[in-house]
ZADO-1210 file (C-alpha; in nm, 4 decimals, padded with zeros to 6 digits):
<atoms>
<atom x="-00.5413" y="-03.0547" z="-00.4089" code="UNK" pos="1"/>
<atom x="-00.8334" y="-02.8612" z="-00.2573" code="UNK" pos="2"/>
<atom x="-00.6026" y="-02.6507" z="-00.0411" code="UNK" pos="3"/>
<atom x="-00.4316" y="-02.5155" z="-00.3516" code="UNK" pos="4"/>
<atom x="-00.7582" y="-02.4146" z="-00.5136" code="UNK" pos="5"/>
<atom x="-00.8902" y="-02.2342" z="-00.2018" code="UNK" pos="6"/>
<atom x="-00.5885" y="-01.9911" z="-00.1917" code="UNK" pos="7"/>
<atom x="-00.7086" y="-01.6129" z="-00.0543" code="UNK" pos="8"/>
<atom x="-00.8054" y="-00.8173" z="01.9041" code="UNK" pos="9"/>
<atom x="-01.1592" y="-00.6639" z="02.1833" code="UNK" pos="10"/>
<atom x="-01.2141" y="-00.6559" z="02.5626" code="UNK" pos="11"/>
<atom x="-01.4286" y="-00.8266" z="02.8238" code="UNK" pos="12"/>
<atom x="-01.7963" y="-00.8459" z="02.7376" code="UNK" pos="13"/>
<atom x="-02.0507" y="-00.6972" z="02.9774" code="UNK" pos="14"/>
<atom x="-02.4286" y="-00.7308" z="02.9904" code="UNK" pos="15"/>
<atom x="-02.7115" y="-00.5725" z="02.7935" code="UNK" pos="16"/>
<atom x="-02.6115" y="-00.2865" z="02.5651" code="UNK" pos="17"/>
<atom x="-02.2471" y="-00.3169" z="02.6659" code="UNK" pos="18"/>
<atom x="-02.2498" y="-00.6739" z="02.5404" code="UNK" pos="19"/>
<atom x="-02.3991" y="-00.5714" z="02.2074" code="UNK" pos="20"/>
<atom x="-02.1596" y="-00.2805" z="02.1677" code="UNK" pos="21"/>
<atom x="-01.8577" y="-00.5013" z="02.2340" code="UNK" pos="22"/>
<atom x="-01.9773" y="-00.7498" z="01.9740" code="UNK" pos="23"/>
<atom x="-02.0300" y="-00.4765" z="01.7171" code="UNK" pos="24"/>
<atom x="-01.6871" y="-00.3329" z="01.7879" code="UNK" pos="25"/>
<atom x="-01.5234" y="-00.6733" z="01.7425" code="UNK" pos="26"/>
<atom x="-01.7096" y="-00.7323" z="01.4170" code="UNK" pos="27"/>
<atom x="-01.5962" y="-00.3960" z="01.2806" code="UNK" pos="28"/>
<atom x="-01.2352" y="-00.4344" z="01.3949" code="UNK" pos="29"/>
<atom x="-00.9821" y="-00.4542" z="01.1162" code="UNK" pos="30"/>
<atom x="-00.7933" y="-00.7808" z="01.0564" code="UNK" pos="31"/>
<atom x="-00.4464" y="-00.7909" z="01.2106" code="UNK" pos="32"/>
<atom x="-00.1199" y="-00.9562" z="01.1146" code="UNK" pos="33"/>
<atom x="00.0480" y="-01.1992" z="01.3519" code="UNK" pos="34"/>
<atom x="00.4157" y="-01.2932" z="01.3397" code="UNK" pos="35"/>
<atom x="00.5552" y="-01.5271" z="01.6028" code="UNK" pos="36"/>
<atom x="00.6091" y="-01.8781" z="01.7361" code="UNK" pos="37"/>
<atom x="00.3580" y="-02.1343" z="01.8580" code="UNK" pos="38"/>
<atom x="00.4167" y="-02.1601" z="02.2346" code="UNK" pos="39"/>
<atom x="00.1520" y="-02.4177" z="02.3225" code="UNK" pos="40"/>
<atom x="-00.1941" y="-02.5476" z="02.2507" code="UNK" pos="41"/>
<atom x="-00.4961" y="-02.4404" z="02.4572" code="UNK" pos="42"/>
<atom x="-00.7874" y="-02.6636" z="02.3737" code="UNK" pos="43"/>
<atom x="-00.8627" y="-02.5950" z="02.0097" code="UNK" pos="44"/>
<atom x="-00.6572" y="-02.2751" z="02.0034" code="UNK" pos="45"/>
<atom x="-00.2914" y="-02.1887" z="01.9585" code="UNK" pos="46"/>
<atom x="-00.1033" y="-01.9582" z="02.1960" code="UNK" pos="47"/>
<atom x="00.1335" y="-01.7542" z="01.9821" code="UNK" pos="48"/>
<atom x="00.4285" y="-01.5588" z="02.1230" code="UNK" pos="49"/>
<atom x="00.4599" y="-01.2607" z="01.8900" code="UNK" pos="50"/>
<atom x="00.7789" y="-01.0902" z="01.7882" code="UNK" pos="51"/>
<atom x="00.7223" y="-00.8139" z="02.0491" code="UNK" pos="52"/>
<atom x="00.7093" y="-01.0751" z="02.3262" code="UNK" pos="53"/>
<atom x="00.3336" y="-01.0674" z="02.3907" code="UNK" pos="54"/>
<atom x="00.1016" y="-01.3674" z="02.3637" code="UNK" pos="55"/>
<atom x="-00.2155" y="-01.3989" z="02.1582" code="UNK" pos="56"/>
<atom x="-00.4675" y="-01.6803" z="02.1328" code="UNK" pos="57"/>
<atom x="-00.5502" y="-01.7856" z="01.7789" code="UNK" pos="58"/>
<atom x="-00.8235" y="-02.0220" z="01.6640" code="UNK" pos="59"/>
<atom x="-00.8489" y="-02.1558" z="01.3118" code="UNK" pos="60"/>
<atom x="-01.1772" y="-02.1580" z="01.1239" code="UNK" pos="61"/>
<atom x="-01.3306" y="-02.4825" z="01.0023" code="UNK" pos="62"/>
<atom x="-01.1268" y="-02.6317" z="00.7179" code="UNK" pos="63"/>
<atom x="-00.8450" y="-02.3746" z="00.7354" code="UNK" pos="64"/>
<atom x="-00.5823" y="-02.3265" z="00.4671" code="UNK" pos="65"/>
<atom x="-00.2392" y="-02.4263" z="00.6002" code="UNK" pos="66"/>
<atom x="00.0515" y="-02.3047" z="00.3905" code="UNK" pos="67"/>
<atom x="00.4066" y="-02.4275" z="00.4448" code="UNK" pos="68"/>
<atom x="00.6984" y="-02.1947" z="00.3708" code="UNK" pos="69"/>
<atom x="01.0257" y="-02.3564" z="00.2719" code="UNK" pos="70"/>
<atom x="01.3644" y="-02.2288" z="00.1646" code="UNK" pos="71"/>
<atom x="01.4213" y="-02.1657" z="-00.2045" code="UNK" pos="72"/>
<atom x="01.6889" y="-02.0161" z="-00.4293" code="UNK" pos="73"/>
<atom x="01.7053" y="-01.7382" z="-00.6844" code="UNK" pos="74"/>
<atom x="01.7261" y="-02.0027" z="-00.9548" code="UNK" pos="75"/>
<atom x="01.3684" y="-02.0969" z="-00.8612" code="UNK" pos="76"/>
<atom x="01.2491" y="-01.7505" z="-00.9716" code="UNK" pos="77"/>
<atom x="01.1932" y="-01.7514" z="-01.3461" code="UNK" pos="78"/>
<atom x="01.0147" y="-01.5300" z="-01.5987" code="UNK" pos="79"/>
<atom x="00.6478" y="-01.6133" z="-01.5577" code="UNK" pos="80"/>
<atom x="00.6772" y="-01.6857" z="-01.1851" code="UNK" pos="81"/>
<atom x="00.4192" y="-01.5122" z="-00.9658" code="UNK" pos="82"/>
<atom x="00.6022" y="-01.3620" z="-00.6679" code="UNK" pos="83"/>
<atom x="00.5671" y="-01.1318" z="-00.3708" code="UNK" pos="84"/>
<atom x="00.8685" y="-00.9135" z="-00.2908" code="UNK" pos="85"/>
<atom x="00.9077" y="-00.7257" z="00.0360" code="UNK" pos="86"/>
<atom x="01.1405" y="-00.4389" z="-00.0411" code="UNK" pos="87"/>
<atom x="01.2938" y="-00.1125" z="00.0664" code="UNK" pos="88"/>
<atom x="01.2509" y="00.1807" z="-00.1745" code="UNK" pos="89"/>
<atom x="01.5588" y="00.3086" z="-00.3558" code="UNK" pos="90"/>
<atom x="01.6076" y="00.6652" z="-00.4877" code="UNK" pos="91"/>
<atom x="01.5457" y="00.5611" z="-00.8480" code="UNK" pos="92"/>
<atom x="01.2052" y="00.4102" z="-00.7643" code="UNK" pos="93"/>
<atom x="01.3213" y="00.0501" z="-00.7662" code="UNK" pos="94"/>
<atom x="01.2995" y="-00.1779" z="-00.4637" code="UNK" pos="95"/>
<atom x="01.5820" y="-00.3609" z="-00.2844" code="UNK" pos="96"/>
<atom x="01.4323" y="-00.6968" z="-00.1956" code="UNK" pos="97"/>
<atom x="01.4477" y="-00.8041" z="00.1672" code="UNK" pos="98"/>
<atom x="01.2674" y="-01.1231" z="00.0746" code="UNK" pos="99"/>
<atom x="01.1032" y="-01.2848" z="-00.2245" code="UNK" pos="100"/>
<atom x="00.8085" y="-01.5248" z="-00.1950" code="UNK" pos="101"/>
<atom x="00.7416" y="-01.7638" z="-00.4806" code="UNK" pos="102"/>
<atom x="00.3718" y="-01.8474" z="-00.5036" code="UNK" pos="103"/>
<atom x="00.2259" y="-02.1666" z="-00.6432" code="UNK" pos="104"/>
<atom x="00.0436" y="-02.1324" z="-00.9721" code="UNK" pos="105"/>
<atom x="-00.2884" y="-02.1754" z="-00.7904" code="UNK" pos="106"/>
<atom x="-00.2018" y="-01.8632" z="-00.5840" code="UNK" pos="107"/>
<atom x="-00.1438" y="-01.6443" z="-00.8903" code="UNK" pos="108"/>
<atom x="-00.3105" y="-01.3059" z="-00.8323" code="UNK" pos="109"/>
<atom x="-00.2757" y="-01.3160" z="-00.4532" code="UNK" pos="110"/>
<atom x="-00.2296" y="-00.9600" z="-00.3207" code="UNK" pos="111"/>
<atom x="-00.1571" y="-00.8292" z="-00.6696" code="UNK" pos="112"/>
<atom x="-00.0143" y="-00.4756" z="-00.6591" code="UNK" pos="113"/>
<atom x="00.2413" y="-00.2499" z="-00.4899" code="UNK" pos="114"/>
<atom x="00.1663" y="-00.1137" z="-00.1415" code="UNK" pos="115"/>
<atom x="00.3075" y="-00.0360" z="00.2024" code="UNK" pos="116"/>
<atom x="00.4041" y="-00.3223" z="00.4305" code="UNK" pos="117"/>
<atom x="00.4816" y="-00.3376" z="00.8034" code="UNK" pos="118"/>
<atom x="00.7757" y="-00.5782" z="00.8220" code="UNK" pos="119"/>
<atom x="01.0210" y="-00.2867" z="00.8491" code="UNK" pos="120"/>
<atom x="00.9769" y="00.0918" z="00.8599" code="UNK" pos="121"/>
<atom x="00.9010" y="00.2194" z="00.5074" code="UNK" pos="122"/>
<atom x="00.9004" y="-00.1324" z="00.3621" code="UNK" pos="123"/>
<atom x="00.6740" y="-00.2204" z="00.0706" code="UNK" pos="124"/>
<atom x="00.5216" y="-00.5304" z="-00.0849" code="UNK" pos="125"/>
<atom x="00.5105" y="-00.5909" z="-00.4585" code="UNK" pos="126"/>
<atom x="00.3096" y="-00.8887" z="-00.5820" code="UNK" pos="127"/>
<atom x="00.3028" y="-00.9672" z="-00.9492" code="UNK" pos="128"/>
<atom x="00.4330" y="-01.1613" z="-01.2447" code="UNK" pos="129"/>
<atom x="00.8052" y="-01.1754" z="-01.3189" code="UNK" pos="130"/>
<atom x="00.8375" y="-01.0372" z="-01.6707" code="UNK" pos="131"/>
<atom x="01.2165" y="-01.0335" z="-01.6884" code="UNK" pos="132"/>
<atom x="01.5220" y="-01.1269" z="-01.4828" code="UNK" pos="133"/>
<atom x="01.8560" y="-00.9552" z="-01.5532" code="UNK" pos="134"/>
<atom x="02.1912" y="-00.9903" z="-01.3762" code="UNK" pos="135"/>
<atom x="02.3471" y="-00.6537" z="-01.2918" code="UNK" pos="136"/>
<atom x="02.6267" y="-00.5031" z="-01.0834" code="UNK" pos="137"/>
<atom x="02.3982" y="-00.4571" z="-00.7797" code="UNK" pos="138"/>
<atom x="02.2405" y="-00.8008" z="-00.7999" code="UNK" pos="139"/>
<atom x="01.9746" y="-00.9661" z="-01.0101" code="UNK" pos="140"/>
<atom x="01.6942" y="-00.7319" z="-01.1153" code="UNK" pos="141"/>
<atom x="01.3418" y="-00.8696" z="-01.1513" code="UNK" pos="142"/>
<atom x="01.0867" y="-00.6768" z="-01.3520" code="UNK" pos="143"/>
<atom x="00.7606" y="-00.7444" z="-01.1661" code="UNK" pos="144"/>
<atom x="00.4373" y="-00.6494" z="-01.3426" code="UNK" pos="145"/>
<atom x="00.1107" y="-00.6079" z="-01.1497" code="UNK" pos="146"/>
<atom x="-00.2343" y="-00.4796" z="-01.2453" code="UNK" pos="147"/>
<atom x="-00.1529" y="-00.1092" z="-01.1996" code="UNK" pos="148"/>
<atom x="00.2118" y="-00.0932" z="-01.2999" code="UNK" pos="149"/>
<atom x="00.5626" y="-00.2329" z="-01.2997" code="UNK" pos="150"/>
<atom x="00.8452" y="-00.2300" z="-01.0436" code="UNK" pos="151"/>
<atom x="01.2122" y="-00.3164" z="-01.0664" code="UNK" pos="152"/>
<atom x="01.3088" y="-00.5404" z="-00.7739" code="UNK" pos="153"/>
<atom x="01.6791" y="-00.5910" z="-00.6996" code="UNK" pos="154"/>
<atom x="01.7622" y="-00.9268" z="-00.5419" code="UNK" pos="155"/>
<atom x="02.0928" y="-00.9350" z="-00.3504" code="UNK" pos="156"/>
<atom x="02.2832" y="-01.2191" z="-00.1804" code="UNK" pos="157"/>
<atom x="02.1169" y="-01.1086" z="00.1474" code="UNK" pos="158"/>
<atom x="01.7642" y="-01.1476" z="00.0101" code="UNK" pos="159"/>
<atom x="01.5727" y="-01.4363" z="00.1657" code="UNK" pos="160"/>
<atom x="01.3879" y="-01.6448" z="-00.0919" code="UNK" pos="161"/>
<atom x="01.1102" y="-01.8860" z="00.0006" code="UNK" pos="162"/>
<atom x="00.8578" y="-02.1074" z="-00.1739" code="UNK" pos="163"/>
<atom x="00.4937" y="-02.1649" z="-00.0808" code="UNK" pos="164"/>
<atom x="00.3617" y="-02.5204" z="-00.0688" code="UNK" pos="165"/>
<atom x="00.0559" y="-02.6947" z="00.0847" code="UNK" pos="166"/>
<atom x="00.1069" y="-02.7498" z="00.4579" code="UNK" pos="167"/>
<atom x="-00.0203" y="-03.0062" z="00.7073" code="UNK" pos="168"/>
<atom x="-00.1966" y="-02.9615" z="01.0421" code="UNK" pos="169"/>
<atom x="00.0789" y="-03.1696" z="01.2027" code="UNK" pos="170"/>
<atom x="00.3240" y="-02.8857" z="01.1301" code="UNK" pos="171"/>
<atom x="00.1344" y="-02.6530" z="01.3677" code="UNK" pos="172"/>
<atom x="00.3139" y="-02.7528" z="01.6864" code="UNK" pos="173"/>
<atom x="00.5050" y="-02.5788" z="01.9676" code="UNK" pos="174"/>
<atom x="00.8208" y="-02.4207" z="01.8323" code="UNK" pos="175"/>
<atom x="00.6855" y="-02.3721" z="01.4815" code="UNK" pos="176"/>
<atom x="00.7221" y="-02.0199" z="01.3452" code="UNK" pos="177"/>
<atom x="00.4096" y="-01.8753" z="01.1855" code="UNK" pos="178"/>
<atom x="00.2700" y="-01.5772" z="00.9990" code="UNK" pos="179"/>
<atom x="-00.0985" y="-01.4842" z="00.9743" code="UNK" pos="180"/>
<atom x="-00.1867" y="-01.2134" z="00.7268" code="UNK" pos="181"/>
<atom x="-00.5433" y="-01.1341" z="00.8328" code="UNK" pos="182"/>
<atom x="-00.6652" y="-01.2583" z="01.1722" code="UNK" pos="183"/>
<atom x="-01.0094" y="-01.1377" z="01.2821" code="UNK" pos="184"/>
<atom x="-01.0494" y="-01.0086" z="01.6401" code="UNK" pos="185"/>
<atom x="-01.3144" y="-01.1941" z="01.8402" code="UNK" pos="186"/>
<atom x="-01.5371" y="-01.0673" z="02.1278" code="UNK" pos="187"/>
<atom x="-01.3323" y="-01.2602" z="02.3865" code="UNK" pos="188"/>
<atom x="-01.0039" y="-01.0967" z="02.2779" code="UNK" pos="189"/>
<atom x="-00.8792" y="-01.3949" z="02.0811" code="UNK" pos="190"/>
<atom x="-00.8163" y="-01.4029" z="01.7070" code="UNK" pos="191"/>
<atom x="-00.9574" y="-01.6235" z="01.4355" code="UNK" pos="192"/>
<atom x="-00.8103" y="-01.6953" z="01.0949" code="UNK" pos="193"/>
<atom x="-00.8969" y="-01.9067" z="00.7904" code="UNK" pos="194"/>
<atom x="-00.5313" y="-01.9257" z="00.6835" code="UNK" pos="195"/>
<atom x="-00.1961" y="-01.9678" z="00.8568" code="UNK" pos="196"/>
<atom x="00.1554" y="-01.9840" z="00.7123" code="UNK" pos="197"/>
<atom x="00.4054" y="-02.2064" z="00.8919" code="UNK" pos="198"/>
<atom x="00.7799" y="-02.2296" z="00.8403" code="UNK" pos="199"/>
<atom x="00.9057" y="-02.5720" z="00.7404" code="UNK" pos="200"/>
<atom x="01.2389" y="-02.7154" z="00.8602" code="UNK" pos="201"/>
<atom x="01.2769" y="-02.4446" z="01.1256" code="UNK" pos="202"/>
<atom x="01.2641" y="-02.1388" z="00.9023" code="UNK" pos="203"/>
<atom x="01.0538" y="-01.8357" z="00.9931" code="UNK" pos="204"/>
<atom x="00.8037" y="-01.7139" z="00.7328" code="UNK" pos="205"/>
<atom x="00.9840" y="-01.3939" z="00.6256" code="UNK" pos="206"/>
<atom x="00.6864" y="-01.1615" z="00.6080" code="UNK" pos="207"/>
</atoms>
C-alpha cells in the first residue's frame, strides 16, 4: 500500500515589491495545525470550520496522504506497539493520557520524542515504542521509550484510544471531522497540506 509507505495562513497580494514581499512572507510562515469539520467543497478546496468557529480554506497537494482514524481499545495497545500519547503532566513526571494513538507499523518513528502540544493548556505529546504495560491502581501504565528518553503514561477509563489506518478520498466530505498537523500558508490566505487525518464512523481525530 503506497499510502502506508509514504507516512511523514497570509494577506491580499499587491503589486511590485509588495507582491514579492507577501510571497516571501507566506513561504517563511510556519506550518499550522487545523482541527475542525469539513463544511463544504469549494472547487478543489475544502472549507473547514475550525474548533474556534472560524473558517479556513484547505487544498490538498497532489497525491496526498489520507489517514483514517477509527476507535480502538486498550487491548489493542501491546508491548512493541508504536504510539502517540497526548497527556497532562503529573507531579511525579509521568503523564496522564488524554488520548492514545496507535500507529501502523509503517508509521513507526513518526514524531518520535516528548514535547509540548496545543490540544489543551500544558498538554504534551509522547511518541515512542511501548516497552511495557502494567495494570495499577490509577489505571494501566505504559512505559513509552523514545530516542531521548522514557515516559510513564497512565491510561485511564476516560482516555480516548484510536487506531490509524489508510483512508480514502471519499471520506473527505461535509460533516467529516479532520485534523491537519502541518498545513502550509499560501499567498492567497488559504492553506495547503500533503496529509489530512479524517475521523471514521463519526469520531473526531482526538489530537
